[in-house]
Backbone as CSV, one residue per row, in Angstrom:
resi,resn,N_x,N_y,N_z,CA_x,CA_y,CA_z,C_x,C_y,C_z
1,MET,-6.232,55.999,-5.434,-5.366,55.556,-4.344,-5.412,54.031,-4.245
2,SER,-4.258,53.401,-4.178,-4.221,51.937,-4.138,-4.638,51.439,-2.756
3,VAL,-5.233,50.250,-2.747,-5.692,49.652,-1.495,-4.522,48.924,-0.840
4,GLN,-4.346,49.165,0.441,-3.235,48.521,1.161,-3.486,47.024,1.313
5,PRO,-2.516,46.186,0.962,-2.699,44.742,1.130,-2.867,44.362,2.603
6,LEU,-3.654,43.323,2.850,-3.762,42.781,4.202,-2.532,41.947,4.536
7,ILE,-2.028,41.223,3.527,-0.763,40.489,3.655,0.150,40.975,2.545
8,ASP,1.359,41.383,2.895,2.315,41.871,1.902,3.691,41.272,2.217
9,VAL,4.113,40.348,1.377,5.388,39.644,1.552,6.348,40.133,0.477
10,VAL,7.536,40.547,0.877,8.518,41.093,-0.061,9.851,40.372,0.103
11,ASP,10.346,39.781,-0.995,11.675,39.165,-1.068,11.940,38.198,0.093
12,LEU,10.992,37.323,0.351,11.106,36.429,1.505,12.134,35.329,1.250
13,GLN,13.017,35.164,2.218,14.062,34.132,2.165,13.927,33.279,3.431
14,THR,13.540,32.025,3.241,13.325,31.137,4.385,14.114,29.850,4.200
15,TYR,14.716,29.404,5.298,15.552,28.199,5.288,15.025,27.184,6.297
16,TYR,15.285,25.916,6.031,15.226,24.860,7.042,16.658,24.395,7.226
17,GLY,17.295,24.820,8.302,18.717,24.494,8.464,19.514,25.120,7.343
18,ALA,20.254,24.282,6.607,21.060,24.785,5.494,20.280,24.814,4.182
19,SER,19.053,24.273,4.191,18.272,24.189,2.955,17.516,25.497,2.706
20,HIS,17.784,26.093,1.563,17.173,27.362,1.177,15.831,27.044,0.518
21,ILE,14.727,27.277,1.223,13.404,26.842,0.746,12.711,27.934,-0.064
22,LEU,12.528,29.114,0.511,11.887,30.225,-0.204,12.955,31.184,-0.690
23,ARG,12.917,31.465,-1.991,13.999,32.218,-2.629,13.472,33.510,-3.240
24,GLY,13.266,34.502,-2.397,12.857,35.811,-2.898,11.403,35.907,-3.284
25,ILE,10.521,35.407,-2.421,9.084,35.396,-2.720,8.456,36.776,-2.468
26,ASP,7.698,37.260,-3.456,6.814,38.415,-3.297,5.380,37.896,-3.396
27,PHE,4.556,38.236,-2.420,3.204,37.665,-2.356,2.311,38.633,-1.603
28,GLU,1.106,38.846,-2.110,0.205,39.751,-1.405,-1.239,39.275,-1.504
29,VAL,-2.019,39.705,-0.513,-3.457,39.447,-0.487,-4.135,40.763,-0.137
30,ARG,-5.057,41.194,-1.001,-5.735,42.468,-0.791,-7.109,42.264,-0.155
31,PRO,-7.697,43.305,0.405,-9.014,43.167,1.038,-10.049,42.581,0.077
32,GLY,-10.763,41.575,0.550,-11.808,40.946,-0.238,-11.331,40.004,-1.322
33,GLU,-10.036,39.789,-1.411,-9.457,38.980,-2.488,-9.229,37.543,-2.035
34,SER,-9.482,36.616,-2.953,-9.214,35.204,-2.697,-8.079,34.758,-3.611
35,VAL,-7.041,34.157,-3.007,-5.833,33.772,-3.751,-5.593,32.272,-3.601
36,GLY,-5.425,31.599,-4.725,-5.055,30.189,-4.716,-3.545,30.054,-4.736
37,LEU,-3.011,29.193,-3.871,-1.566,28.951,-3.805,-1.332,27.480,-4.134
38,MET,-0.648,27.240,-5.251,-0.511,25.872,-5.735,0.930,25.527,-6.066
39,GLY,1.155,24.247,-6.325,2.475,23.734,-6.644,2.560,22.293,-6.185
40,ARG,3.482,21.557,-6.750,3.666,20.168,-6.339,4.147,20.118,-4.891
41,ASN,4.149,18.934,-4.314,4.633,18.757,-2.943,6.086,19.213,-2.828
42,GLY,6.400,19.857,-1.699,7.778,20.241,-1.418,8.256,21.487,-2.124
43,MET,7.336,22.264,-2.687,7.738,23.460,-3.433,7.753,24.726,-2.584
44,GLY,7.261,24.629,-1.326,7.379,25.775,-0.422,6.072,26.426,-0.023
45,LYS,4.943,25.814,-0.385,3.642,26.438,-0.080,3.428,26.582,1.429
46,SER,3.536,25.463,2.147,3.321,25.521,3.603,4.386,26.366,4.286
47,THR,5.602,26.341,3.767,6.676,27.166,4.335,6.342,28.644,4.202
48,LEU,5.774,29.034,3.072,5.359,30.429,2.895,4.295,30.802,3.913
49,LEU,3.300,29.945,4.081,2.230,30.253,5.031,2.765,30.327,6.462
50,LYS,3.637,29.393,6.822,4.209,29.402,8.175,5.110,30.615,8.391
51,SER,5.772,31.070,7.340,6.598,32.279,7.448,5.722,33.510,7.662
52,VAL,4.582,33.550,6.972,3.638,34.655,7.162,3.113,34.661,8.590
53,MET,2.819,33.457,9.128,2.196,33.347,10.453,3.183,33.426,11.610
54,GLY,4.464,33.561,11.307,5.457,33.652,12.382,5.836,32.313,12.985
55,LEU,5.432,31.215,12.342,5.778,29.881,12.841,7.194,29.475,12.419
56,ILE,7.699,30.123,11.371,9.085,29.948,10.929,9.676,31.342,10.782
57,LYS,10.908,31.518,11.213,11.546,32.829,11.129,12.346,32.932,9.827
58,PRO,11.934,33.826,8.927,12.704,33.999,7.686,14.080,34.604,7.979
59,ARG,15.014,34.340,7.081,16.349,34.942,7.216,16.475,36.243,6.439
60,GLY,15.493,36.524,5.600,15.536,37.764,4.834,14.152,38.097,4.316
61,GLY,13.984,39.359,3.925,12.700,39.793,3.410,11.802,40.364,4.491
62,ARG,10.567,40.670,4.085,9.650,41.341,5.008,8.244,40.774,4.873
63,VAL,7.592,40.628,6.022,6.174,40.260,6.061,5.428,41.406,6.737
64,SER,4.470,41.998,6.016,3.642,43.060,6.594,2.200,42.575,6.661
65,ILE,1.553,42.856,7.766,0.138,42.529,7.956,-0.610,43.831,8.200
66,ALA,-1.569,44.129,7.321,-2.377,45.354,7.440,-1.499,46.594,7.609
67,GLY,-0.388,46.630,6.870,0.483,47.791,6.871,1.526,47.821,7.969
68,ARG,1.531,46.812,8.838,2.517,46.769,9.934,3.539,45.682,9.670
69,THR,4.805,46.004,9.806,5.860,45.012,9.621,5.807,44.010,10.764
70,MET,5.599,42.727,10.408,5.415,41.682,11.419,6.330,40.491,11.166
71,THR,7.405,40.689,10.459,8.311,39.596,10.125,8.774,38.873,11.387
72,ALA,8.496,37.558,11.423,8.942,36.685,12.516,8.363,37.066,13.876
73,ARG,7.281,37.823,13.895,6.611,38.106,15.172,5.839,36.872,15.612
74,ALA,5.419,36.848,16.862,4.735,35.676,17.412,3.409,35.438,16.690
75,PRO,3.050,34.160,16.488,1.806,33.854,15.774,0.574,34.534,16.367
76,HIS,0.500,34.639,17.698,-0.700,35.250,18.279,-0.794,36.739,17.948
77,GLU,0.362,37.405,17.777,0.347,38.815,17.401,-0.199,38.973,15.981
78,ILE,0.179,38.065,15.097,-0.298,38.112,13.711,-1.784,37.781,13.672
79,ALA,-2.198,36.795,14.455,-3.622,36.450,14.527,-4.446,37.637,15.021
80,ASN,-3.896,38.388,15.962,-4.616,39.539,16.510,-4.816,40.658,15.489
81,LEU,-4.063,40.603,14.393,-4.237,41.594,13.323,-5.231,41.113,12.269
82,GLY,-5.921,40.007,12.565,-7.015,39.595,11.696,-6.719,38.460,10.738
83,VAL,-5.645,37.697,11.014,-5.295,36.574,10.146,-5.611,35.262,10.863
84,ALA,-6.486,34.460,10.273,-6.832,33.148,10.830,-6.170,32.071,9.970
85,TYR,-5.608,31.062,10.638,-4.799,30.045,9.944,-5.360,28.661,10.234
86,VAL,-5.715,27.952,9.168,-6.145,26.559,9.282,-5.008,25.702,8.739
87,PRO,-4.192,25.118,9.620,-2.986,24.424,9.146,-3.283,23.061,8.553
88,GLU,-2.354,22.582,7.768,-2.404,21.190,7.334,-2.315,20.324,8.595
89,GLY,-3.195,19.346,8.724,-3.206,18.547,9.948,-4.193,19.065,10.984
90,ARG,-4.781,20.233,10.728,-5.950,20.770,11.445,-5.651,21.350,12.820
91,GLY,-5.093,20.614,13.764,-4.701,21.209,15.036,-5.839,21.591,15.952
92,ILE,-6.900,20.784,15.968,-7.986,21.062,16.918,-7.573,20.609,18.325
93,PHE,-8.346,21.039,19.319,-8.098,20.613,20.701,-8.867,19.314,20.939
94,GLY,-8.152,18.208,20.911,-8.795,16.902,21.013,-9.487,16.649,22.337
95,ASN,-9.017,17.308,23.406,-9.598,17.080,24.732,-10.763,18.023,25.028
96,LEU,-11.111,18.896,24.073,-12.266,19.773,24.231,-13.392,19.290,23.337
97,SER,-14.619,19.569,23.736,-15.771,19.216,22.905,-15.830,20.132,21.685
98,VAL,-16.672,19.766,20.734,-16.884,20.621,19.556,-17.321,22.021,19.996
99,SER,-18.276,22.067,20.915,-18.768,23.356,21.401,-17.644,24.175,22.035
100,GLU,-16.832,23.523,22.850,-15.733,24.232,23.527,-14.678,24.701,22.532
101,ASN,-14.372,23.883,21.514,-13.418,24.281,20.487,-13.859,25.568,19.804
102,LEU,-15.155,25.679,19.552,-15.671,26.873,18.888,-15.692,28.076,19.821
103,ARG,-16.220,27.873,21.013,-16.410,29.005,21.932,-15.085,29.608,22.398
104,VAL,-14.051,28.782,22.499,-12.773,29.287,22.997,-12.159,30.301,22.014
105,ALA,-12.578,30.233,20.745,-12.004,31.126,19.735,-12.832,32.385,19.512
106,ALA,-14.013,32.470,20.102,-14.953,33.549,19.768,-14.419,34.925,20.168
107,ARG,-14.423,35.817,19.206,-14.066,37.207,19.492,-14.470,38.079,18.313
108,ALA,-14.531,39.383,18.575,-14.814,40.334,17.503,-13.584,40.498,16.633
109,GLY,-13.788,40.917,15.387,-12.680,41.133,14.468,-11.998,42.472,14.687
110,THR,-11.065,42.788,13.792,-10.241,43.997,13.955,-11.056,45.275,13.851
111,ARG,-12.178,45.209,13.177,-13.041,46.394,13.039,-14.272,46.294,13.932
112,GLY,-14.216,45.357,14.874,-15.350,45.142,15.759,-16.427,44.262,15.168
113,GLN,-16.178,43.712,13.962,-17.194,42.892,13.301,-17.422,41.580,14.053
114,GLN,-18.682,41.174,14.119,-19.060,39.920,14.783,-20.034,39.140,13.898
115,ASP,-19.713,39.098,12.605,-20.587,38.436,11.630,-20.667,36.937,11.859
116,TRP,-19.552,36.353,12.269,-19.507,34.893,12.465,-19.681,34.576,13.938
117,THR,-20.912,34.232,14.284,-21.262,33.870,15.646,-21.278,32.343,15.784
118,TYR,-21.400,31.897,17.002,-21.512,30.459,17.287,-22.683,29.856,16.502
119,ASP,-23.819,30.515,16.538,-25.001,29.987,15.848,-24.809,29.951,14.342
120,ARG,-24.163,30.978,13.798,-23.958,30.997,12.342,-23.017,29.885,11.896
121,VAL,-21.978,29.629,12.682,-21.053,28.539,12.341,-21.800,27.204,12.326
122,LEU,-22.666,26.999,13.309,-23.419,25.740,13.363,-24.432,25.637,12.224
123,GLU,-24.978,26.771,11.813,-25.873,26.758,10.646,-25.096,26.415,9.380
124,THR,-23.863,26.887,9.317,-23.023,26.650,8.141,-22.529,25.213,8.093
125,PHE,-22.270,24.650,9.276,-21.781,23.271,9.379,-22.768,22.440,10.199
126,PRO,-23.893,22.043,9.624,-24.895,21.313,10.402,-24.373,20.006,11.002
127,ARG,-23.360,19.409,10.399,-22.783,18.180,10.973,-22.195,18.441,12.356
128,LEU,-21.624,19.625,12.542,-21.047,19.957,13.849,-22.137,20.100,14.904
129,LYS,-23.291,20.579,14.479,-24.404,20.763,15.412,-24.829,19.435,16.023
130,GLU,-24.641,18.358,15.247,-25.003,17.019,15.731,-23.922,16.430,16.640
131,ARG,-22.768,17.088,16.727,-21.627,16.529,17.464,-21.146,17.441,18.592
132,LEU,-21.989,18.354,19.043,-21.538,19.409,19.954,-20.841,18.889,21.198
133,LYS,-21.295,17.765,21.722,-20.724,17.256,22.973,-19.585,16.268,22.742
134,ASN,-19.339,15.928,21.476,-18.241,15.017,21.173,-16.902,15.712,21.334
135,GLY,-15.912,14.952,21.786,-14.560,15.491,21.847,-13.972,15.622,20.455
136,GLY,-13.030,16.520,20.307,-12.414,16.731,19.004,-11.810,15.474,18.419
137,GLN,-11.256,14.618,19.299,-10.614,13.394,18.819,-11.624,12.345,18.360
138,GLN,-12.900,12.563,18.644,-13.933,11.600,18.259,-14.534,11.897,16.879
139,LEU,-14.090,12.969,16.261,-14.643,13.364,14.976,-13.911,12.684,13.824
140,SER,-14.592,12.551,12.698,-13.944,12.077,11.476,-13.018,13.173,10.948
141,GLY,-12.175,12.820,9.983,-11.272,13.819,9.398,-12.013,14.989,8.796
142,GLY,-13.117,14.698,8.110,-13.900,15.769,7.507,-14.544,16.668,8.539
143,GLU,-15.050,16.062,9.610,-15.655,16.855,10.680,-14.605,17.704,11.395
144,GLN,-13.410,17.162,11.553,-12.325,17.946,12.152,-11.979,19.155,11.286
145,GLN,-11.973,18.955,9.965,-11.688,20.080,9.075,-12.781,21.137,9.172
146,MET,-14.029,20.701,9.239,-15.133,21.650,9.420,-14.970,22.419,10.732
147,LEU,-14.599,21.701,11.778,-14.438,22.328,13.086,-13.303,23.347,13.069
148,THR,-12.213,23.016,12.400,-11.082,23.936,12.355,-11.433,25.201,11.583
149,ILE,-12.141,25.036,10.478,-12.571,26.214,9.711,-13.584,27.023,10.521
150,GLY,-14.526,26.331,11.164,-15.508,27.021,11.996,-14.849,27.795,13.127
151,ARG,-13.858,27.171,13.751,-13.136,27.847,14.840,-12.411,29.084,14.328
152,ALA,-11.815,28.989,13.137,-11.132,30.148,12.546,-12.124,31.272,12.260
153,LEU,-13.309,30.916,11.770,-14.318,31.933,11.466,-14.839,32.604,12.736
154,MET,-14.799,31.902,13.858,-15.250,32.480,15.136,-14.385,33.663,15.571
155,THR,-13.186,33.793,14.978,-12.330,34.944,15.294,-12.692,36.152,14.435
156,ASN,-13.685,35.988,13.537,-14.094,37.058,12.622,-12.897,37.687,11.909
157,PRO,-12.172,36.860,11.149,-10.913,37.322,10.552,-11.125,38.228,9.348
158,ASP,-10.058,38.962,9.018,-10.012,39.694,7.752,-9.470,38.797,6.643
159,VAL,-8.584,37.858,7.027,-7.996,36.910,6.077,-8.056,35.517,6.680
160,LEU,-8.488,34.551,5.879,-8.476,33.143,6.290,-7.474,32.399,5.416
161,ILE,-6.494,31.763,6.036,-5.490,30.956,5.331,-5.831,29.491,5.543
162,LEU,-6.034,28.780,4.445,-6.486,27.393,4.498,-5.471,26.506,3.781
163,ASP,-4.678,25.760,4.559,-3.618,24.918,3.987,-4.142,23.502,3.772
164,GLU,-4.080,23.025,2.529,-4.599,21.707,2.132,-6.072,21.582,2.539
165,ALA,-6.883,22.348,1.845,-8.295,22.496,2.199,-9.044,21.171,2.262
166,THR,-8.807,20.276,1.294,-9.616,19.055,1.218,-8.781,17.780,1.185
167,GLU,-7.518,17.874,1.554,-6.642,16.703,1.452,-7.170,15.527,2.292
168,GLY,-7.294,14.374,1.657,-7.704,13.164,2.352,-9.179,13.072,2.690
169,LEU,-9.977,14.015,2.210,-11.396,14.010,2.550,-12.214,13.295,1.480
170,ALA,-13.301,12.663,1.918,-14.215,12.021,0.975,-14.828,13.089,0.072
171,PRO,-15.176,12.723,-1.172,-15.710,13.709,-2.124,-16.893,14.514,-1.590
172,LEU,-17.786,13.864,-0.854,-18.960,14.563,-0.323,-18.538,15.656,0.660
173,ILE,-17.572,15.329,1.528,-17.078,16.311,2.506,-16.302,17.411,1.795
174,ALA,-15.505,17.023,0.799,-14.740,18.021,0.045,-15.672,19.045,-0.600
175,ARG,-16.787,18.581,-1.152,-17.748,19.510,-1.753,-18.277,20.493,-0.716
176,GLU,-18.474,20.005,0.493,-18.952,20.874,1.576,-17.917,21.951,1.899
177,ILE,-16.638,21.570,1.918,-15.577,22.538,2.189,-15.518,23.593,1.090
178,TRP,-15.633,23.167,-0.174,-15.625,24.142,-1.276,-16.829,25.077,-1.188
179,ARG,-17.970,24.549,-0.774,-19.153,25.395,-0.613,-18.882,26.496,0.420
180,VAL,-18.248,26.111,1.515,-17.961,27.081,2.574,-16.912,28.093,2.107
181,CYS,-15.919,27.642,1.333,-14.923,28.582,0.792,-15.594,29.634,-0.082
182,THR,-16.581,29.217,-0.863,-17.339,30.158,-1.696,-18.126,31.135,-0.830
183,LEU,-18.721,30.622,0.241,-19.483,31.457,1.169,-18.581,32.500,1.831
184,ILE,-17.380,32.076,2.207,-16.419,32.986,2.842,-16.062,34.116,1.872
185,ARG,-15.847,33.746,0.624,-15.518,34.757,-0.386,-16.663,35.743,-0.548
186,GLU,-17.890,35.216,-0.634,-19.063,36.084,-0.803,-19.254,37.000,0.411
187,ASP,-18.739,36.569,1.558,-18.847,37.348,2.790,-17.844,38.492,2.846
188,GLY,-16.933,38.530,1.867,-15.953,39.607,1.814,-14.681,39.353,2.597
189,ILE,-14.534,38.129,3.132,-13.311,37.773,3.847,-12.259,37.366,2.819
190,SER,-11.074,37.946,2.926,-9.973,37.535,2.058,-9.553,36.118,2.418
191,SER,-8.970,35.408,1.444,-8.529,34.047,1.745,-7.326,33.656,0.909
192,VAL,-6.553,32.724,1.474,-5.477,32.048,0.752,-5.790,30.567,0.846
193,ILE,-5.947,29.914,-0.304,-6.376,28.519,-0.321,-5.317,27.663,-1.003
194,VAL,-4.830,26.675,-0.273,-3.898,25.684,-0.821,-4.649,24.379,-0.997
195,ASP,-4.597,23.831,-2.197,-5.216,22.528,-2.436,-4.689,21.978,-3.750
196,LYS,-4.744,20.645,-3.870,-4.247,20.004,-5.090,-5.247,20.081,-6.236
197,SER,-6.505,20.372,-5.946,-7.531,20.427,-6.988,-7.534,21.802,-7.653
198,TRP,-6.726,21.943,-8.708,-6.629,23.243,-9.374,-7.977,23.679,-9.936
199,ARG,-8.810,22.718,-10.342,-10.114,23.088,-10.896,-10.950,23.837,-9.860
200,HIS,-11.026,23.281,-8.656,-11.810,23.934,-7.610,-11.166,25.251,-7.189
201,VAL,-9.850,25.234,-7.009,-9.161,26.440,-6.534,-9.350,27.586,-7.516
202,THR,-9.174,27.319,-8.800,-9.276,28.415,-9.773,-10.713,28.878,-9.991
203,GLN,-11.681,28.039,-9.639,-13.081,28.442,-9.778,-13.510,29.415,-8.680
204,ILE,-12.892,29.301,-7.505,-13.381,30.113,-6.381,-12.397,31.195,-5.933
205,THR,-11.322,31.404,-6.710,-10.349,32.440,-6.352,-10.238,33.487,-7.451
206,ASP,-9.770,34.664,-7.068,-9.551,35.750,-8.029,-8.201,35.596,-8.723
207,ARG,-7.194,35.271,-7.926,-5.841,35.119,-8.461,-5.265,33.770,-8.051
208,SER,-4.275,33.322,-8.819,-3.575,32.086,-8.489,-2.067,32.309,-8.562
209,VAL,-1.366,31.647,-7.656,0.098,31.697,-7.610,0.605,30.263,-7.581
210,ILE,1.592,29.967,-8.420,2.204,28.636,-8.433,3.650,28.763,-7.977
211,LEU,4.029,27.961,-6.996,5.418,27.908,-6.532,6.128,26.709,-7.143
212,VAL,7.354,26.938,-7.574,8.232,25.868,-8.045,9.595,26.063,-7.397
213,LYS,9.992,25.114,-6.570,11.288,25.155,-5.887,11.525,26.490,-5.185
214,GLY,10.495,26.921,-4.455,10.646,28.114,-3.626,10.621,29.429,-4.365
215,GLN,10.217,29.411,-5.640,10.106,30.639,-6.412,8.751,30.674,-7.117
216,ILE,8.295,31.864,-7.462,7.004,31.994,-8.127,7.169,31.731,-9.620
217,ALA,6.471,30.698,-10.097,6.518,30.336,-11.511,5.351,30.945,-12.278
218,PHE,4.263,31.255,-11.563,3.105,31.900,-12.184,2.395,32.740,-11.143
219,SER,1.991,33.926,-11.560,1.137,34.774,-10.729,0.235,35.548,-11.671
220,GLY,-1.057,35.290,-11.571,-1.999,35.954,-12.469,-3.415,35.618,-12.072
221,THR,-4.364,35.976,-12.900,-5.751,35.687,-12.557,-5.998,34.183,-12.648
222,SER,-6.948,33.734,-11.870,-7.291,32.307,-11.902,-7.883,31.922,-13.258
223,ALA,-8.575,32.861,-13.887,-9.126,32.594,-15.224,-8.004,32.356,-16.225
224,GLU,-6.933,33.143,-16.140,-5.775,32.945,-17.023,-5.203,31.546,-16.862
225,LEU,-5.068,31.121,-15.607,-4.472,29.811,-15.346,-5.359,28.692,-15.874
226,ARG,-6.650,28.808,-15.661,-7.587,27.785,-16.163,-7.469,27.615,-17.671
227,GLU,-7.197,28.725,-18.352,-7.170,28.712,-19.817,-5.792,28.398,-20.380
228,ASN,-4.848,28.021,-19.519,-3.488,27.754,-19.965,-3.074,26.330,-19.598
229,PRO,-3.511,25.330,-20.378,-3.210,23.936,-20.045,-1.725,23.615,-20.019
230,ASP,-0.931,24.330,-20.830,0.513,24.066,-20.840,1.144,24.391,-19.488
231,LEU,0.708,25.504,-18.894,1.215,25.869,-17.551,0.796,24.845,-16.514
232,LEU,-0.462,24.418,-16.583,-0.966,23.437,-15.634,-0.188,22.139,-15.740
233,THR,0.082,21.707,-16.954,0.827,20.457,-17.161,2.254,20.597,-16.661
234,LYS,2.868,21.716,-16.986,4.281,21.924,-16.629,4.507,21.988,-15.124
235,HIS,3.656,22.750,-14.434,3.922,23.040,-13.028,3.098,22.214,-12.042
236,LEU,1.961,21.689,-12.485,1.115,20.923,-11.581,0.959,19.468,-12.016
237,GLY,1.468,19.153,-13.189,1.421,17.769,-13.650,0.025,17.283,-13.965
238,VAL,-0.832,18.168,-14.493,-2.214,17.784,-14.801,-2.471,17.943,-16.295
């Protein structure tokens, strides 16, 4: 018996005004699976994630979450089905402290799981432990990214979507983010990871998908992609 995908996107058609951005995308994430989503800037990666999360209303196709059709439903309804979203630009609450940012998100997961507690998040991100009383706006970019990921984990999600995981971060902080992505995978949480570093993405994911002009140009195992330099050069310019 096949395992039901946690995220199942079929023939997705998404527009910005008159601009046709996503052109018949099929995309899925299965339980425990980590998927890398790559492509040059402007190819539709963030649009796909926002369409999944209900932040953009597609004009065609279907988005199912855990077997329920949720196309264009409100973001909080999708989050309640176990999908946590770390957007590009982070979106922390600048007027709340680090501690408050974390605690406001705390809840059990869809199966009652409470693996990610406040204490565990602080153990995972020791830098945050040193900044508990600081406001969100007082943190560095790297600390904000840690806080956003920590806040997402406090919801005990089934799937974590991470858009531009390490963009603009210093190498030391980026390594910390990749370490946590590996930890999340080992914890059995499904993930979708968008980042420009194909080397890191393909090392920590099971499958990789490349978007080109709103269509899927490659979908296969991350090992296949790593071993295909012609594809990497053609679609990612590396």
